[in-house]
All heavy atoms as a GROMACS GRO file, in nm:
protein
  611
    1MET      N    1  -6.693   1.181   1.792
    1MET     CA    2  -6.620   1.287   1.856
    1MET      C    3  -6.706   1.351   1.962
    1MET      O    4  -6.827   1.350   1.949
    1MET     CB    5  -6.571   1.388   1.751
    1MET     CG    6  -6.678   1.478   1.694
    1MET     SD    7  -6.622   1.580   1.555
    1MET     CE    8  -6.524   1.698   1.633
    2PRO      N    9  -6.646   1.405   2.066
    2PRO     CA   10  -6.726   1.470   2.171
    2PRO      C   11  -6.797   1.595   2.119
    2PRO      O   12  -6.744   1.668   2.035
    2PRO     CB   13  -6.621   1.508   2.277
    2PRO     CG   14  -6.500   1.443   2.235
    2PRO     CD   15  -6.508   1.401   2.094
    3ALA      N   16  -6.919   1.618   2.168
    3ALA     CA   17  -6.992   1.737   2.129
    3ALA      C   18  -6.957   1.853   2.220
    3ALA      O   19  -6.923   1.836   2.335
    3ALA     CB   20  -7.143   1.709   2.141
    4ASP      N   21  -6.962   1.975   2.166
    4ASP     CA   22  -6.929   2.096   2.239
    4ASP      C   23  -7.041   2.134   2.334
    4ASP      O   24  -7.017   2.202   2.435
    4ASP     CB   25  -6.901   2.209   2.143
    4ASP     CG   26  -6.772   2.188   2.065
    4ASP    OD1   27  -6.689   2.110   2.113
    4ASP    OD2   28  -6.760   2.243   1.958
    5ASP      N   29  -7.164   2.094   2.305
    5ASP     CA   30  -7.279   2.129   2.392
    5ASP      C   31  -7.335   1.998   2.452
    5ASP      O   32  -7.269   1.896   2.451
    5ASP     CB   33  -7.381   2.206   2.314
    5ASP     CG   34  -7.419   2.135   2.182
    5ASP    OD1   35  -7.381   2.019   2.167
    5ASP    OD2   36  -7.481   2.196   2.098
    6ASN      N   37  -7.450   2.004   2.506
    6ASN     CA   38  -7.510   1.890   2.572
    6ASN      C   39  -7.603   1.807   2.483
    6ASN      O   40  -7.691   1.739   2.533
    6ASN     CB   41  -7.588   1.935   2.699
    6ASN     CG   42  -7.493   1.982   2.805
    6ASN    OD1   43  -7.383   1.933   2.816
    6ASN    ND2   44  -7.540   2.077   2.884
    7PHE      N   45  -7.585   1.813   2.352
    7PHE     CA   46  -7.673   1.743   2.260
    7PHE      C   47  -7.595   1.641   2.180
    7PHE      O   48  -7.485   1.669   2.131
    7PHE     CB   49  -7.742   1.843   2.166
    7PHE     CG   50  -7.827   1.941   2.233
    7PHE    CD1   51  -7.783   2.071   2.253
    7PHE    CD2   52  -7.953   1.907   2.280
    7PHE    CE1   53  -7.863   2.164   2.317
    7PHE    CE2   54  -8.030   2.000   2.346
    7PHE     CZ   55  -7.987   2.126   2.362
    8CYS      N   56  -7.653   1.520   2.163
    8CYS     CA   57  -7.600   1.421   2.073
    8CYS      C   58  -7.646   1.456   1.932
    8CYS      O   59  -7.763   1.496   1.914
    8CYS     CB   60  -7.646   1.281   2.108
    8CYS     SG   61  -7.570   1.216   2.256
    9ARG      N   62  -7.558   1.435   1.836
    9ARG     CA   63  -7.597   1.460   1.696
    9ARG      C   64  -7.557   1.340   1.610
    9ARG      O   65  -7.469   1.268   1.642
    9ARG     CB   66  -7.524   1.585   1.646
    9ARG     CG   67  -7.572   1.711   1.715
    9ARG     CD   68  -7.536   1.832   1.634
    9ARG     NE   69  -7.595   1.947   1.695
    9ARG     CZ   70  -7.535   2.023   1.785
    9ARG    NH1   71  -7.416   1.992   1.829
    9ARG    NH2   72  -7.594   2.128   1.837
   10LEU      N   73  -7.631   1.327   1.499
   10LEU     CA   74  -7.609   1.216   1.409
   10LEU      C   75  -7.593   1.273   1.268
   10LEU      O   76  -7.670   1.355   1.221
   10LEU     CB   77  -7.728   1.121   1.409
   10LEU     CG   78  -7.726   1.005   1.309
   10LEU    CD1   79  -7.609   0.910   1.343
   10LEU    CD2   80  -7.859   0.934   1.312
   11GLY      N   81  -7.484   1.229   1.201
   11GLY     CA   82  -7.463   1.264   1.063
   11GLY      C   83  -7.466   1.138   0.977
   11GLY      O   84  -7.399   1.039   1.010
   12LEU      N   85  -7.545   1.137   0.873
   12LEU     CA   86  -7.558   1.020   0.786
   12LEU      C   87  -7.514   1.050   0.645
   12LEU      O   88  -7.545   1.157   0.588
   12LEU     CB   89  -7.705   0.975   0.782
   12LEU     CG   90  -7.771   0.931   0.912
   12LEU    CD1   91  -7.918   0.902   0.891
   12LEU    CD2   92  -7.699   0.809   0.962
   13THR      N   93  -7.445   0.952   0.588
   13THR     CA   94  -7.403   0.960   0.447
   13THR      C   95  -7.444   0.828   0.381
   13THR      O   96  -7.391   0.724   0.421
   13THR     CB   97  -7.253   0.981   0.429
   13THR    OG1   98  -7.217   1.103   0.497
   13THR    CG2   99  -7.217   0.993   0.283
   14VAL      N  100  -7.540   0.834   0.293
   14VAL     CA  101  -7.587   0.715   0.220
   14VAL      C  102  -7.583   0.749   0.072
   14VAL      O  103  -7.671   0.822   0.024
   14VAL     CB  104  -7.730   0.674   0.266
   14VAL    CG1  105  -7.772   0.546   0.199
   14VAL    CG2  106  -7.736   0.659   0.417
   15SER      N  107  -7.487   0.694   0.001
   15SER     CA  108  -7.467   0.731  -0.140
   15SER      C  109  -7.556   0.649  -0.230
   15SER      O  110  -7.622   0.551  -0.191
   15SER     CB  111  -7.320   0.712  -0.179
   15SER     OG  112  -7.290   0.576  -0.187
   16ARG      N  113  -7.555   0.681  -0.357
   16ARG     CA  114  -7.635   0.610  -0.459
   16ARG      C  115  -7.585   0.466  -0.476
   16ARG      O  116  -7.661   0.386  -0.531
   16ARG     CB  117  -7.630   0.684  -0.590
   16ARG     CG  118  -7.705   0.812  -0.590
   16ARG     CD  119  -7.704   0.873  -0.726
   16ARG     NE  120  -7.773   1.001  -0.726
   16ARG     CZ  121  -7.783   1.079  -0.827
   16ARG    NH1  122  -7.725   1.047  -0.941
   16ARG    NH2  123  -7.848   1.193  -0.817
   17LYS      N  124  -7.465   0.437  -0.437
   17LYS     CA  125  -7.415   0.302  -0.449
   17LYS      C  126  -7.494   0.204  -0.360
   17LYS      O  127  -7.494   0.084  -0.386
   17LYS     CB  128  -7.268   0.297  -0.408
   17LYS     CG  129  -7.178   0.371  -0.504
   17LYS     CD  130  -7.036   0.365  -0.460
   17LYS     CE  131  -6.947   0.446  -0.554
   17LYS     NZ  132  -6.808   0.446  -0.510
   18VAL      N  133  -7.560   0.254  -0.258
   18VAL     CA  134  -7.638   0.170  -0.170
   18VAL      C  135  -7.764   0.118  -0.240
   18VAL      O  136  -7.805   0.004  -0.217
   18VAL     CB  137  -7.676   0.250  -0.040
   18VAL    CG1  138  -7.774   0.170   0.044
   18VAL    CG2  139  -7.552   0.281   0.037
   19GLY      N  140  -7.822   0.199  -0.323
   19GLY     CA  141  -7.942   0.158  -0.396
   19GLY      C  142  -8.022   0.276  -0.442
   19GLY      O  143  -7.974   0.389  -0.438
   20ASN      N  144  -8.149   0.252  -0.480
   20ASN     CA  145  -8.232   0.360  -0.527
   20ASN      C  146  -8.279   0.446  -0.407
   20ASN      O  147  -8.246   0.415  -0.293
   20ASN     CB  148  -8.350   0.308  -0.610
   20ASN     CG  149  -8.440   0.216  -0.529
   20ASN    OD1  150  -8.433   0.210  -0.405
   20ASN    ND2  151  -8.527   0.141  -0.596
   21ALA      N  152  -8.358   0.546  -0.433
   21ALA     CA  153  -8.398   0.643  -0.329
   21ALA      C  154  -8.476   0.570  -0.217
   21ALA      O  155  -8.460   0.605  -0.101
   21ALA     CB  156  -8.481   0.754  -0.390
   22VAL      N  157  -8.561   0.480  -0.253
   22VAL     CA  158  -8.639   0.408  -0.154
   22VAL      C  159  -8.547   0.328  -0.058
   22VAL      O  160  -8.562   0.334   0.063
   22VAL     CB  161  -8.738   0.312  -0.221
   22VAL    CG1  162  -8.808   0.224  -0.119
   22VAL    CG2  163  -8.841   0.389  -0.305
   23CYS      N  164  -8.450   0.264  -0.115
   23CYS     CA  165  -8.355   0.185  -0.037
   23CYS      C  166  -8.267   0.276   0.053
   23CYS      O  167  -8.247   0.246   0.171
   23CYS     CB  168  -8.266   0.106  -0.135
   23CYS     SG  169  -8.151  -0.005  -0.052
   24ARG      N  170  -8.219   0.387  -0.003
   24ARG     CA  171  -8.138   0.478   0.076
   24ARG      C  172  -8.218   0.540   0.191
   24ARG      O  173  -8.167   0.549   0.303
   24ARG     CB  174  -8.085   0.590  -0.014
   24ARG     CG  175  -7.982   0.543  -0.115
   24ARG     CD  176  -7.911   0.658  -0.184
   24ARG     NE  177  -7.995   0.763  -0.239
   24ARG     CZ  178  -8.042   0.764  -0.362
   24ARG    NH1  179  -8.015   0.666  -0.447
   24ARG    NH2  180  -8.118   0.865  -0.404
   25ASN      N  181  -8.344   0.576   0.165
   25ASN     CA  182  -8.422   0.635   0.270
   25ASN      C  183  -8.454   0.532   0.380
   25ASN      O  184  -8.459   0.569   0.496
   25ASN     CB  185  -8.553   0.692   0.213
   25ASN     CG  186  -8.531   0.816   0.132
   25ASN    OD1  187  -8.434   0.890   0.159
   25ASN    ND2  188  -8.617   0.844   0.037
   26ARG      N  189  -8.472   0.407   0.344
   26ARG     CA  190  -8.494   0.302   0.442
   26ARG      C  191  -8.373   0.285   0.532
   26ARG      O  192  -8.389   0.273   0.654
   26ARG     CB  193  -8.526   0.167   0.371
   26ARG     CG  194  -8.551   0.058   0.465
   26ARG     CD  195  -8.586  -0.072   0.388
   26ARG     NE  196  -8.572  -0.184   0.477
   26ARG     CZ  197  -8.462  -0.245   0.514
   26ARG    NH1  198  -8.348  -0.208   0.460
   26ARG    NH2  199  -8.464  -0.344   0.597
   27VAL      N  200  -8.254   0.286   0.473
   27VAL     CA  201  -8.134   0.272   0.552
   27VAL      C  202  -8.121   0.391   0.647
   27VAL      O  203  -8.089   0.376   0.765
   27VAL     CB  204  -8.009   0.261   0.460
   27VAL    CG1  205  -7.880   0.275   0.540
   27VAL    CG2  206  -8.012   0.133   0.383
   28LYS      N  207  -8.146   0.512   0.597
   28LYS     CA  208  -8.137   0.629   0.684
   28LYS      C  209  -8.242   0.625   0.799
   28LYS      O  210  -8.212   0.660   0.912
   28LYS     CB  211  -8.160   0.757   0.603
   28LYS     CG  212  -8.041   0.790   0.513
   28LYS     CD  213  -8.054   0.925   0.449
   28LYS     CE  214  -8.136   0.916   0.324
   28LYS     NZ  215  -8.136   1.041   0.244
   29ARG      N  216  -8.362   0.578   0.764
   29ARG     CA  217  -8.468   0.564   0.866
   29ARG      C  218  -8.428   0.465   0.977
   29ARG      O  219  -8.444   0.493   1.095
   29ARG     CB  220  -8.594   0.515   0.799
   29ARG     CG  221  -8.716   0.591   0.834
   29ARG     CD  222  -8.845   0.547   0.767
   29ARG     NE  223  -8.846   0.425   0.694
   29ARG     CZ  224  -8.841   0.413   0.561
   29ARG    NH1  225  -8.832   0.523   0.487
   29ARG    NH2  226  -8.846   0.298   0.502
   30LEU      N  227  -8.366   0.353   0.939
   30LEU     CA  228  -8.321   0.254   1.035
   30LEU      C  229  -8.209   0.310   1.122
   30LEU      O  230  -8.206   0.287   1.246
   30LEU     CB  231  -8.278   0.126   0.965
   30LEU     CG  232  -8.385   0.044   0.896
   30LEU    CD1  233  -8.324  -0.066   0.811
   30LEU    CD2  234  -8.479  -0.014   0.999
   31LEU      N  235  -8.116   0.380   1.062
   31LEU     CA  236  -8.008   0.440   1.141
   31LEU      C  237  -8.056   0.545   1.238
   31LEU      O  238  -8.013   0.552   1.352
   31LEU     CB  239  -7.902   0.499   1.043
   31LEU     CG  240  -7.819   0.395   0.968
   31LEU    CD1  241  -7.742   0.459   0.855
   31LEU    CD2  242  -7.728   0.319   1.065
   32ARG      N  243  -8.149   0.626   1.193
   32ARG     CA  244  -8.205   0.731   1.281
   32ARG      C  245  -8.279   0.670   1.399
   32ARG      O  246  -8.270   0.718   1.512
   32ARG     CB  247  -8.300   0.824   1.204
   32ARG     CG  248  -8.229   0.924   1.118
   32ARG     CD  249  -8.332   1.024   1.060
   32ARG     NE  250  -8.272   1.090   0.946
   32ARG     CZ  251  -8.314   1.071   0.821
   32ARG    NH1  252  -8.416   0.991   0.792
   32ARG    NH2  253  -8.254   1.134   0.722
   33GLU      N  254  -8.351   0.563   1.369
   33GLU     CA  255  -8.423   0.493   1.477
   33GLU      C  256  -8.327   0.434   1.577
   33GLU      O  257  -8.353   0.439   1.701
   33GLU     CB  258  -8.515   0.385   1.420
   33GLU     CG  259  -8.594   0.308   1.520
   33GLU     CD  260  -8.695   0.390   1.597
   33GLU    OE1  261  -8.724   0.505   1.558
   33GLU    OE2  262  -8.745   0.338   1.700
   34TYR      N  263  -8.219   0.374   1.533
   34TYR     CA  264  -8.119   0.320   1.627
   34TYR      C  265  -8.064   0.435   1.714
   34TYR      O  266  -8.055   0.420   1.833
   34TYR     CB  267  -8.002   0.256   1.550
   34TYR     CG  268  -7.891   0.215   1.640
   34TYR    CD1  269  -7.893   0.097   1.708
   34TYR    CD2  270  -7.785   0.304   1.666
   34TYR    CE1  271  -7.792   0.062   1.797
   34TYR    CE2  272  -7.683   0.272   1.754
   34TYR     CZ  273  -7.686   0.150   1.818
   34TYR     OH  274  -7.590   0.116   1.909
   35PHE      N  275  -8.028   0.543   1.652
   35PHE     CA  276  -7.975   0.655   1.730
   35PHE      C  277  -8.077   0.709   1.828
   35PHE      O  278  -8.042   0.740   1.940
   35PHE     CB  279  -7.930   0.767   1.632
   35PHE     CG  280  -7.863   0.880   1.695
   35PHE    CD1  281  -7.733   0.863   1.745
   35PHE    CD2  282  -7.922   1.004   1.705
   35PHE    CE1  283  -7.667   0.970   1.805
   35PHE    CE2  284  -7.858   1.109   1.766
   35PHE     CZ  285  -7.728   1.093   1.814
   36ARG      N  286  -8.204   0.722   1.786
   36ARG     CA  287  -8.305   0.768   1.876
   36ARG      C  288  -8.322   0.680   2.001
   36ARG      O  289  -8.334   0.726   2.111
   36ARG     CB  290  -8.441   0.778   1.801
   36ARG     CG  291  -8.553   0.837   1.886
   36ARG     CD  292  -8.687   0.828   1.811
   36ARG     NE  293  -8.733   0.691   1.804
   36ARG     CZ  294  -8.793   0.626   1.903
   36ARG    NH1  295  -8.811   0.682   2.019
   36ARG    NH2  296  -8.835   0.502   1.886
   37ARG      N  297  -8.318   0.547   1.979
   37ARG     CA  298  -8.336   0.454   2.087
   37ARG      C  299  -8.215   0.439   2.179
   37ARG      O  300  -8.228   0.400   2.293
   37ARG     CB  301  -8.368   0.316   2.031
   37ARG     CG  302  -8.500   0.312   1.959
   37ARG     CD  303  -8.523   0.175   1.898
   37ARG     NE  304  -8.647   0.127   1.950
   37ARG     CZ  305  -8.684   0.004   1.946
   37ARG    NH1  306  -8.601  -0.086   1.900
   37ARG    NH2  307  -8.802  -0.030   1.995
   38HIS      N  308  -8.097   0.469   2.130
   38HIS     CA  309  -7.973   0.452   2.206
   38HIS      C  310  -7.900   0.581   2.241
   38HIS      O  311  -7.788   0.576   2.290
   38HIS     CB  312  -7.879   0.358   2.129
   38HIS     CG  313  -7.934   0.221   2.110
   38HIS    ND1  314  -8.016   0.189   2.006
   38HIS    CD2  315  -7.921   0.110   2.185
   38HIS    CE1  316  -8.051   0.065   2.014
   38HIS    NE2  317  -7.999   0.012   2.121
   39ARG      N  318  -7.963   0.692   2.220
   39ARG     CA  319  -7.906   0.823   2.247
   39ARG      C  320  -7.861   0.835   2.391
   39ARG      O  321  -7.754   0.897   2.418
   39ARG     CB  322  -8.002   0.931   2.212
   39ARG     CG  323  -7.952   1.070   2.232
   39ARG     CD  324  -8.054   1.169   2.191
   39ARG     NE  325  -8.071   1.157   2.045
   39ARG     CZ  326  -8.145   1.234   1.973
   39ARG    NH1  327  -8.208   1.332   2.025
   39ARG    NH2  328  -8.153   1.216   1.841
   40HIS      N  329  -7.932   0.781   2.485
   40HIS     CA  330  -7.897   0.797   2.624
   40HIS      C  331  -7.774   0.718   2.665
   40HIS      O  332  -7.720   0.742   2.775
   40HIS     CB  333  -8.016   0.751   2.713
   40HIS     CG  334  -8.058   0.611   2.693
   40HIS    ND1  335  -8.132   0.570   2.587
   40HIS    CD2  336  -8.027   0.502   2.765
   40HIS    CE1  337  -8.151   0.439   2.596
   40HIS    NE2  338  -8.092   0.394   2.698
   41PHE      N  339  -7.723   0.629   2.583
   41PHE     CA  340  -7.601   0.556   2.617
   41PHE      C  341  -7.474   0.639   2.596
   41PHE      O  342  -7.366   0.602   2.638
   41PHE     CB  343  -7.588   0.430   2.531
   41PHE     CG  344  -7.683   0.322   2.574
   41PHE    CD1  345  -7.784   0.277   2.490
   41PHE    CD2  346  -7.671   0.261   2.697
   41PHE    CE1  347  -7.871   0.178   2.526
   41PHE    CE2  348  -7.759   0.166   2.738
   41PHE     CZ  349  -7.858   0.123   2.654
   42PHE      N  350  -7.484   0.748   2.520
   42PHE     CA  351  -7.368   0.831   2.490
   42PHE      C  352  -7.352   0.936   2.600
   42PHE      O  353  -7.427   1.031   2.607
   42PHE     CB  354  -7.383   0.901   2.354
   42PHE     CG  355  -7.396   0.805   2.241
   42PHE    CD1  356  -7.517   0.782   2.178
   42PHE    CD2  357  -7.284   0.736   2.197
   42PHE    CE1  358  -7.525   0.691   2.072
   42PHE    CE2  359  -7.293   0.650   2.090
   42PHE     CZ  360  -7.415   0.629   2.029
   43ASP      N  361  -7.256   0.914   2.686
   43ASP     CA  362  -7.230   1.010   2.792
   43ASP      C  363  -7.079   1.028   2.804
   43ASP      O  364  -7.010   0.930   2.836
   43ASP     CB  365  -7.288   0.962   2.924
   43ASP     CG  366  -7.277   1.066   3.032
   43ASP    OD1  367  -7.299   1.183   3.003
   43ASP    OD2  368  -7.250   1.030   3.148
   44PRO      N  369  -7.021   1.137   2.775
   44PRO     CA  370  -7.083   1.264   2.744
   44PRO      C  371  -7.141   1.264   2.604
   44PRO      O  372  -7.110   1.174   2.524
   44PRO     CB  373  -6.968   1.363   2.752
   44PRO     CG  374  -6.847   1.282   2.720
   44PRO     CD  375  -6.875   1.145   2.778
   45PRO      N  376  -7.221   1.363   2.568
   45PRO     CA  377  -7.281   1.372   2.433
   45PRO      C  378  -7.172   1.368   2.324
   45PRO      O  379  -7.066   1.420   2.342
   45PRO     CB  380  -7.357   1.503   2.434
   45PRO     CG  381  -7.383   1.529   2.580
   45PRO     CD  382  -7.265   1.474   2.653
   46VAL      N  383  -7.210   1.308   2.213
   46VAL     CA  384  -7.114   1.293   2.101
   46VAL      C  385  -7.179   1.336   1.971
   46VAL      O  386  -7.298   1.352   1.960
   46VAL     CB  387  -7.069   1.144   2.085
   46VAL    CG1  388  -6.992   1.099   2.207
   46VAL    CG2  389  -7.186   1.054   2.059
   47ILE      N  390  -7.094   1.356   1.871
   47ILE     CA  391  -7.137   1.372   1.734
   47ILE      C  392  -7.100   1.243   1.662
   47ILE      O  393  -6.981   1.210   1.656
   47ILE     CB  394  -7.070   1.493   1.669
   47ILE    CG1  395  -7.107   1.618   1.747
   47ILE    CG2  396  -7.108   1.505   1.523
   47ILE    CD1  397  -7.028   1.740   1.702
   48LEU      N  398  -7.199   1.169   1.615
   48LEU     CA  399  -7.178   1.041   1.553
   48LEU      C  400  -7.198   1.051   1.404
   48LEU      O  401  -7.299   1.102   1.359
   48LEU     CB  402  -7.276   0.938   1.615
   48LEU     CG  403  -7.268   0.796   1.569
   48LEU    CD1  404  -7.137   0.734   1.616
   48LEU    CD2  405  -7.384   0.717   1.623
   49SER      N  406  -7.101   1.007   1.326
   49SER     CA  407  -7.106   1.010   1.182
   49SER      C  408  -7.107   0.868   1.128
   49SER      O  409  -7.018   0.791   1.162
   49SER     CB  410  -6.988   1.089   1.124
   49SER     OG  411  -6.995   1.091   0.985
   50VAL      N  412  -7.208   0.834   1.046
   50VAL     CA  413  -7.222   0.700   0.992
   50VAL      C  414  -7.225   0.709   0.843
   50VAL      O  415  -7.297   0.786   0.782
   50VAL     CB  416  -7.353   0.635   1.039
   50VAL    CG1  417  -7.372   0.496   0.983
   50VAL    CG2  418  -7.360   0.627   1.195
   51ILE      N  419  -7.138   0.627   0.777
   51ILE     CA  420  -7.133   0.623   0.634
   51ILE      C  421  -7.176   0.483   0.591
   51ILE      O  422  -7.111   0.382   0.626
   51ILE     CB  423  -6.990   0.650   0.581
   51ILE    CG1  424  -6.943   0.791   0.629
   51ILE    CG2  425  -6.986   0.642   0.428
   51ILE    CD1  426  -6.799   0.817   0.601
   52ALA      N  427  -7.287   0.477   0.522
   52ALA     CA  428  -7.340   0.346   0.473
   52ALA      C  429  -7.261   0.303   0.351
   52ALA      O  430  -7.239   0.380   0.258
   52ALA     CB  431  -7.488   0.360   0.440
   53LYS      N  432  -7.218   0.178   0.351
   53LYS     CA  433  -7.138   0.125   0.244
   53LYS      C  434  -7.226   0.058   0.137
   53LYS      O  435  -7.348   0.044   0.153
   53LYS     CB  436  -7.036   0.025   0.298
   53LYS     CG  437  -6.933   0.088   0.388
   53LYS     CD  438  -6.853   0.190   0.312
   53LYS     CE  439  -6.746   0.252   0.398
   53LYS     NZ  440  -6.670   0.353   0.332
   54LYS      N  441  -7.162   0.014   0.030
   54LYS     CA  442  -7.234  -0.038  -0.086
   54LYS      C  443  -7.337  -0.145  -0.062
   54LYS      O  444  -7.446  -0.136  -0.113
   54LYS     CB  445  -7.126  -0.091  -0.185
   54LYS     CG  446  -7.180  -0.120  -0.321
   54LYS     CD  447  -7.066  -0.159  -0.414
   54LYS     CE  448  -7.114  -0.171  -0.557
   54LYS     NZ  449  -7.001  -0.204  -0.645
   55ASN      N  450  -7.310  -0.242   0.023
   55ASN     CA  451  -7.402  -0.351   0.044
   55ASN      C  452  -7.499  -0.331   0.160
   55ASN      O  453  -7.567  -0.422   0.203
   55ASN     CB  454  -7.325  -0.479   0.067
   55ASN     CG  455  -7.245  -0.523  -0.056
   55ASN    OD1  456  -7.285  -0.498  -0.167
   55ASN    ND2  457  -7.131  -0.584  -0.031
   56SER      N  458  -7.510  -0.210   0.210
   56SER     CA  459  -7.594  -0.186   0.328
   56SER      C  460  -7.743  -0.172   0.291
   56SER      O  461  -7.825  -0.159   0.380
   56SER     CB  462  -7.548  -0.062   0.401
   56SER     OG  463  -7.555   0.051   0.317
   57GLY      N  464  -7.778  -0.181   0.166
   57GLY     CA  465  -7.916  -0.171   0.128
   57GLY      C  466  -8.000  -0.290   0.170
   57GLY      O  467  -8.125  -0.282   0.173
   58GLN      N  468  -7.939  -0.400   0.207
   58GLN     CA  469  -8.011  -0.520   0.245
   58GLN      C  470  -8.016  -0.543   0.396
   58GLN      O  471  -8.057  -0.650   0.437
   58GLN     CB  472  -7.945  -0.642   0.178
   58GLN     CG  473  -7.933  -0.631   0.029
   58GLN     CD  474  -8.068  -0.612  -0.039
   58GLN    OE1  475  -8.165  -0.676  -0.002
   58GLN    NE2  476  -8.072  -0.525  -0.138
   59VAL      N  477  -7.978  -0.445   0.474
   59VAL     CA  478  -7.970  -0.466   0.620
   59VAL      C  479  -8.107  -0.461   0.687
   59VAL      O  480  -8.199  -0.404   0.632
   59VAL     CB  481  -7.877  -0.362   0.686
   59VAL    CG1  482  -7.736  -0.373   0.640
   59VAL    CG2  483  -7.932  -0.221   0.669
   60THR      N  484  -8.112  -0.522   0.803
   60THR     CA  485  -8.233  -0.514   0.887
   60THR      C  486  -8.202  -0.428   1.008
   60THR      O  487  -8.087  -0.401   1.036
   60THR     CB  488  -8.276  -0.654   0.929
   60THR    OG1  489  -8.174  -0.713   1.012
   60THR    CG2  490  -8.303  -0.744   0.810
   61ALA      N  491  -8.304  -0.396   1.081
   61ALA     CA  492  -8.285  -0.316   1.204
   61ALA      C  493  -8.199  -0.393   1.302
   61ALA      O  494  -8.112  -0.335   1.371
   61ALA     CB  495  -8.420  -0.280   1.266
   62ARG      N  496  -8.217  -0.523   1.311
   62ARG     CA  497  -8.141  -0.605   1.405
   62ARG      C  498  -7.991  -0.606   1.364
   62ARG      O  499  -7.903  -0.600   1.450
   62ARG     CB  500  -8.196  -0.746   1.409
   62ARG     CG  501  -8.126  -0.834   1.508
   62ARG     CD  502  -8.213  -0.956   1.546
   62ARG     NE  503  -8.151  -1.032   1.647
   62ARG     CZ  504  -8.170  -1.016   1.776
   62ARG    NH1  505  -8.253  -0.927   1.818
   62ARG    NH2  506  -8.111  -1.096   1.862
   63MET      N  507  -7.963  -0.617   1.237
   63MET     CA  508  -7.824  -0.617   1.190
   63MET      C  509  -7.759  -0.483   1.224
   63MET      O  510  -7.644  -0.479   1.266
   63MET     CB  511  -7.822  -0.641   1.040
   63MET     CG  512  -7.863  -0.784   1.003
   63MET     SD  513  -7.892  -0.804   0.825
   63MET     CE  514  -7.728  -0.784   0.759
   64ILE      N  515  -7.831  -0.373   1.203
   64ILE     CA  516  -7.775  -0.240   1.233
   64ILE      C  517  -7.743  -0.233   1.381
   64ILE      O  518  -7.639  -0.186   1.421
   64ILE     CB  519  -7.872  -0.127   1.189
   64ILE    CG1  520  -7.868  -0.118   1.037
   64ILE    CG2  521  -7.838   0.004   1.255
   64ILE    CD1  522  -7.967  -0.019   0.980
   65GLU      N  523  -7.837  -0.279   1.462
   65GLU     CA  524  -7.818  -0.269   1.607
   65GLU      C  525  -7.695  -0.350   1.649
   65GLU      O  526  -7.613  -0.305   1.731
   65GLU     CB  527  -7.942  -0.319   1.682
   65GLU     CG  528  -7.930  -0.303   1.830
   65GLU     CD  529  -8.064  -0.327   1.900
   65GLU    OE1  530  -8.165  -0.355   1.832
   65GLU    OE2  531  -8.065  -0.316   2.022
   66GLN      N  532  -7.681  -0.472   1.598
   66GLN     CA  533  -7.566  -0.555   1.633
   66GLN      C  534  -7.434  -0.491   1.594
   66GLN      O  535  -7.341  -0.486   1.672
   66GLN     CB  536  -7.581  -0.693   1.570
   66GLN     CG  537  -7.688  -0.776   1.629
   66GLN     CD  538  -7.712  -0.907   1.554
   66GLN    OE1  539  -7.667  -0.924   1.441
   66GLN    NE2  540  -7.786  -0.998   1.612
   67GLU      N  541  -7.429  -0.442   1.471
   67GLU     CA  542  -7.303  -0.383   1.421
   67GLU      C  543  -7.265  -0.257   1.497
   67GLU      O  544  -7.151  -0.240   1.537
   67GLU     CB  545  -7.314  -0.353   1.271
   67GLU     CG  546  -7.317  -0.473   1.184
   67GLU     CD  547  -7.189  -0.547   1.183
   67GLU    OE1  548  -7.083  -0.481   1.185
   67GLU    OE2  549  -7.190  -0.670   1.179
   68LEU      N  550  -7.360  -0.169   1.518
   68LEU     CA  551  -7.332  -0.044   1.586
   68LEU      C  552  -7.303  -0.066   1.735
   68LEU      O  553  -7.220   0.005   1.792
   68LEU     CB  554  -7.443   0.060   1.565
   68LEU     CG  555  -7.455   0.114   1.424
   68LEU    CD1  556  -7.569   0.213   1.412
   68LEU    CD2  557  -7.324   0.180   1.382
   69ASN      N  558  -7.366  -0.163   1.797
   69ASN     CA  559  -7.333  -0.194   1.936
   69ASN      C  560  -7.192  -0.238   1.951
   69ASN      O  561  -7.123  -0.201   2.042
   69ASN     CB  562  -7.428  -0.299   1.991
   69ASN     CG  563  -7.565  -0.245   2.024
   69ASN    OD1  564  -7.586  -0.126   2.034
   69ASN    ND2  565  -7.659  -0.335   2.043
   70ILE      N  566  -7.145  -0.316   1.855
   70ILE     CA  567  -7.004  -0.359   1.858
   70ILE      C  568  -6.912  -0.240   1.838
   70ILE      O  569  -6.812  -0.224   1.906
   70ILE     CB  570  -6.979  -0.467   1.747
   70ILE    CG1  571  -7.049  -0.594   1.785
   70ILE    CG2  572  -6.831  -0.489   1.727
   70ILE    CD1  573  -7.052  -0.698   1.673
   71LEU      N  574  -6.946  -0.151   1.742
   71LEU     CA  575  -6.860  -0.038   1.712
   71LEU      C  576  -6.852   0.063   1.829
   71LEU      O  577  -6.747   0.121   1.850
   71LEU     CB  578  -6.909   0.033   1.586
   71LEU     CG  579  -6.887  -0.040   1.459
   71LEU    CD1  580  -6.953   0.033   1.342
   71LEU    CD2  581  -6.742  -0.061   1.432
   72ILE      N  582  -6.961   0.081   1.900
   72ILE     CA  583  -6.956   0.175   2.010
   72ILE      C  584  -6.927   0.109   2.147
   72ILE      O  585  -6.942   0.169   2.250
   72ILE     CB  586  -7.084   0.260   2.020
   72ILE    CG1  587  -7.208   0.174   2.045
   72ILE    CG2  588  -7.102   0.347   1.897
   72ILE    CD1  589  -7.333   0.251   2.073
   73LYS      N  590  -6.885  -0.019   2.137
   73LYS     CA  591  -6.837  -0.094   2.252
   73LYS      C  592  -6.945  -0.116   2.359
   73LYS      O  593  -6.920  -0.112   2.478
   73LYS     CB  594  -6.719  -0.026   2.318
   73LYS     CG  595  -6.609   0.005   2.224
   73LYS     CD  596  -6.535  -0.117   2.179
   73LYS     CE  597  -6.409  -0.081   2.101
   73LYS     NZ  598  -6.404  -0.122   1.967
   74LYS      N  599  -7.067  -0.137   2.314
   74LYS     CA  600  -7.177  -0.167   2.407
   74LYS      C  601  -7.210  -0.317   2.407
   74LYS      O  602  -7.275  -0.364   2.498
   74LYS     CB  603  -7.307  -0.094   2.369
   74LYS     CG  604  -7.313   0.044   2.407
   74LYS     CD  605  -7.451   0.099   2.385
   74LYS     CE  606  -7.539   0.002   2.316
   74LYS     NZ  607  -7.671  -0.012   2.344
   75GLY      N  608  -7.182  -0.383   2.297
   75GLY     CA  609  -7.232  -0.516   2.277
   75GLY      C  610  -7.151  -0.618   2.335
   75GLY      O  611  -7.177  -0.728   2.360
   0.00000   0.00000   0.00000
């Protein structure tokens, strides 16, 4: 959704179904890194909400980048 101000924001939801705390934190770290690297592609600024699903505990940074690029129509 569009942001009211000039800042991009990221909201993450990673439930226990994804895995243990180490696994959940890894998924969140990878998602934050993707957002940090691609923040400048969002014009105008947006609020992006990502919900990690059950099998997302096994993802790699490359898989996240490919999936999110498709979802935000960059890829």
